[in-house]
C-alpha positions in Angstrom: 47.5 5.0 26.3 46.1 2.0 24.4 44.4 2.9 21.1 41.2 1.2 22.2 40.7 3.6 25.1 40.0 6.7 23.0 37.7 4.7 20.8 35.8 3.4 23.8 35.5 6.9 25.3 34.3 8.2 21.9 31.6 5.5 21.6 30.6 6.1 25.2 30.2 9.8 24.5 28.1 9.1 21.5 25.8 6.8 23.5 25.4 9.4 26.3 24.6 12.0 23.7 21.9 9.8 22.1 20.4 8.3 25.3 20.6 11.2 27.7 17.6 13.1 26.2 15.5 9.9 26.5 16.5 9.4 30.1 15.6 13.0 30.9 12.2 12.7 29.3 11.6 9.5 31.3 12.6 11.2 34.6 10.3 14.2 33.8 7.4 11.8 33.2 7.5 10.7 36.8 7.8 14.3 38.2 5.5 15.0 41.1 5.4 18.7 40.2 2.9 20.5 38.1 5.1 21.5 35.2 7.8 19.9 33.0 11.0 20.3 35.0 14.3 18.6 35.5 15.4 17.4 37.9 12.0 16.0 39.1 10.3 17.4 42.1 9.5 14.0 43.7 8.2 10.8 42.2 4.6 10.3 40.9 2.9 8.2 38.3 -0.2 10.4 38.1 0.8 11.7 34.7 0.5 8.2 33.2 -2.9 8.0 34.8 -3.7 11.4 33.2 -2.7 9.9 29.8 -5.0 6.9 30.1 -7.8 9.1 31.4 -7.5 11.5 28.5 -9.9 10.5 25.7 -8.0 12.6 23.0 -4.7 10.9 23.9 -6.1 7.3 24.0 -7.9 7.8 20.7 -4.8 9.2 19.1 -2.8 6.3 20.5 -5.3 3.7 19.1 -5.3 5.5 15.7 -1.5 5.5 15.5 -1.3 1.8 16.3 -4.0 0.8 13.8 -2.5 3.0 11.0 1.0 1.7 11.7 -0.2 -1.9 11.6 -2.1 -1.5 8.4 0.7 0.5 6.8 3.3 -2.1 7.8 1.1 -5.0 6.4 0.3 -3.3 3.1 3.9 -2.0 2.7 5.1 -5.6 3.1 2.7 -6.9 0.5 3.9 -4.2 -2.0 7.6 -4.2 -1.2 8.4 -7.9 -0.8 7.3 -8.9 -4.4 9.1 -5.8 -5.6 12.3 -6.8 -3.9 12.0 -10.4 -5.3 11.5 -9.0 -8.8 14.5 -6.7 -8.4 16.9 -9.3 -7.1 15.8 -12.3 -9.1 14.4 -11.1 -12.4 15.2 -7.5 -13.3 18.2 -7.2 -15.7 17.7 -3.7 -17.3 17.4 -0.5 -15.4 18.2 -2.0 -12.0 19.6 1.2 -10.5 16.7 3.3 -11.7 14.2 0.8 -10.3 16.0 0.7 -6.9 16.1 4.5 -6.7 12.4 4.6 -7.4 11.6 2.2 -4.6 13.8 4.1 -2.2 12.6 7.6 -3.3 10.4 8.2 -0.2 13.5 7.5 1.9 15.9 9.7 -0.1 13.6 12.7 -0.6 12.8 15.1 2.3 9.7 13.8 3.9 8.0 17.2 4.0 8.2 17.3 0.2 6.6 13.9 -0.1 3.9 15.1 2.3 3.2 18.3 0.3 3.1 16.4 -3.0 0.6 13.9 -1.7 -1.5 16.7 -0.2 -1.7 18.5 -3.5 -2.4 15.2 -5.3 -5.3 14.2 -3.0 -6.8 17.7 -3.0 -6.7 17.8 -6.8 -8.1 14.4 -7.6 -9.9 13.2 -4.4 -11.5 16.3 -3.0 -9.3 16.6 0.1 -8.3 14.4 2.9 -11.7 13.5 4.5 -10.9 9.8 5.1 -8.1 7.7 6.4 -7.2 6.7 2.9 -4.7 9.5 2.1 -3.0 9.1 5.6 -2.6 5.4 5.0 -1.2 5.8 1.5 1.3 8.3 2.8 2.4 6.0 5.6 2.7 3.1 3.2 4.8 5.2 0.8 7.4 6.0 3.5 7.4 2.5 4.8 8.0 0.6 1.5 11.7 1.4 1.3 12.4 -0.3 4.7 10.7 -3.5 3.7 12.3 -3.4 0.2 15.8 -3.0 1.7 15.4 -5.8 4.3 13.9 -8.3 1.8 16.5 -7.5 -0.8 19.2 -8.1 1.8 17.6 -11.4 2.8 17.5 -12.5 -0.8 21.1 -11.6 -1.4 22.1 -13.6 1.7 20.2 -16.8 0.6 22.5 -19.9 0.5 23.8 -20.3 -3.0 21.9 -22.8 -5.1 19.1 -23.7 -2.8 16.4 -22.5 -5.2 18.1 -24.1 -8.2 18.4 -27.3 -6.2 14.6 -27.3 -5.5 13.9 -26.7 -9.2 16.3 -29.5 -10.2 14.4 -31.9 -7.9 11.2 -31.1 -9.7 9.6 -28.4 -7.6 7.4 -25.9 -9.5 8.2 -22.1 -9.2 5.4 -21.7 -6.7 6.4 -24.7 -4.7 10.0 -23.4 -4.7 8.9 -20.1 -3.4 6.6 -21.5 -0.8 8.8 -24.2 0.5 12.3 -22.7 0.1 12.4 -19.0 -0.7 9.7 -17.6 1.6 10.9 -19.4 4.8 14.5 -18.1 4.1 13.4 -14.5 3.5 10.7 -14.4 6.2 13.0 -12.8 8.7 13.6 -10.0 6.2 9.9 -9.5 5.6 9.1 -9.4 9.3 12.0 -7.2 10.2 11.0 -4.7 7.4 7.4 -4.8 8.6 8.4 -4.0 12.2 10.7 -1.1 11.0 7.7 0.1 8.9 5.5 0.0 12.0 8.0 2.2 13.9 8.3 4.7 11.0 4.6 5.0 10.7 3.9 5.2 14.4 6.4 8.0 15.0 5.7 9.9 11.8 4.9 13.6 12.0 5.1 15.2 8.6 2.8 12.9 6.7 0.3 12.7 9.6 0.2 16.5 10.0 -0.8 17.2 6.4 -2.8 14.1 5.5 -4.8 13.3 8.6 -8.6 13.6 8.3 -10.2 16.6 10.0 -11.1 15.9 13.6 -8.6 13.1 14.1 -4.9 13.0 15.3 -2.2 10.5 15.6 -0.3 10.4 18.8 2.7 12.6 17.7 0.3 15.2 16.3 -1.9 15.1 19.5 1.2 15.5 21.6 2.3 18.5 19.4 -1.1 20.1 19.8 -1.1 19.5 23.6 2.2 21.2 24.1 0.9 24.4 22.5 -1.5 24.9 25.4 -0.2 22.8 28.3 3.2 22.2 29.7 2.7 19.6 32.4 4.5 16.2 32.6 1.7 14.4 30.7 3.6 15.2 27.6 6.7 13.5 29.0 4.5 10.4 29.9 3.2 10.3 26.3 6.7 10.5 24.9 7.9 7.8 27.3 5.1 5.5 26.2 5.9 6.1 22.5 9.6 5.5 23.1 8.9 2.3 25.1 6.7 0.9 22.3 9.4 1.7 19.7 12.1 0.0 21.9 9.9 -3.0 22.4 9.6 -3.5 18.6 13.4 -3.2 18.3 13.8 -5.8 21.1 11.4 -8.1 19.3 13.5 -7.8 16.1 16.7 -8.6 18.1 15.2 -11.5 20.0 13.5 -13.2 17.1 15.9 -12.5 14.2 18.8 -10.6 15.6 19.7 -7.0 14.7 21.9 -8.4 11.9 18.6 -8.8 10.0 18.4 -5.1 9.6 21.9 -4.8 8.0 21.5 -3.8 4.3 
């Protein structure tokens, strides 16, 4: 047996293991029956209609999209300059700085959530606005932008910035005309990854969301405590589809190589 055959079988097994749960959820979302069941009892799209007719679900979906967009944008504003400073200017304490920027990614997310909850309850009288939720989502999104921008900076063609400076360009002109266009793919890729992480987040959202509001994952969690119909599968399918669309956009515009660190 060729050595490539066992490897191909192993890779195929891993793909099946990862993708089979998603396929099952999608099939359950078009189930004609009254309850979540597999295999489906007929074909029906009524649970998608139920999702769009549900005010709590549509509000939660809209809130998740808005929070994810704002978190991705603000995380990019914070993390991109931090990555430029780290790669181009920092000479002392580089590893400590890098670990600090990546801390939300390295620490268990639930610990970050609890720490932020205690902080806001102590100094800002609880979580009555979207501010704590946004700050929490920005915190967990920053490492992804930092990593992709750092990777883009390390992969810059050697000497292009020095050449621009030699030809008389100011530091700002060099950044605007040379550096930024070359690292733009890293910034956009990091922002889209940040959007995915924010949109699908559970721990931060559960502890920091304002009273009376819910993001889509939290609304789905609450729904499953009392109902067990295929609407939950339809919501999950919509969430997975949105995430996959962002990944496809990254691949089509920049290529998945842009997310290699």
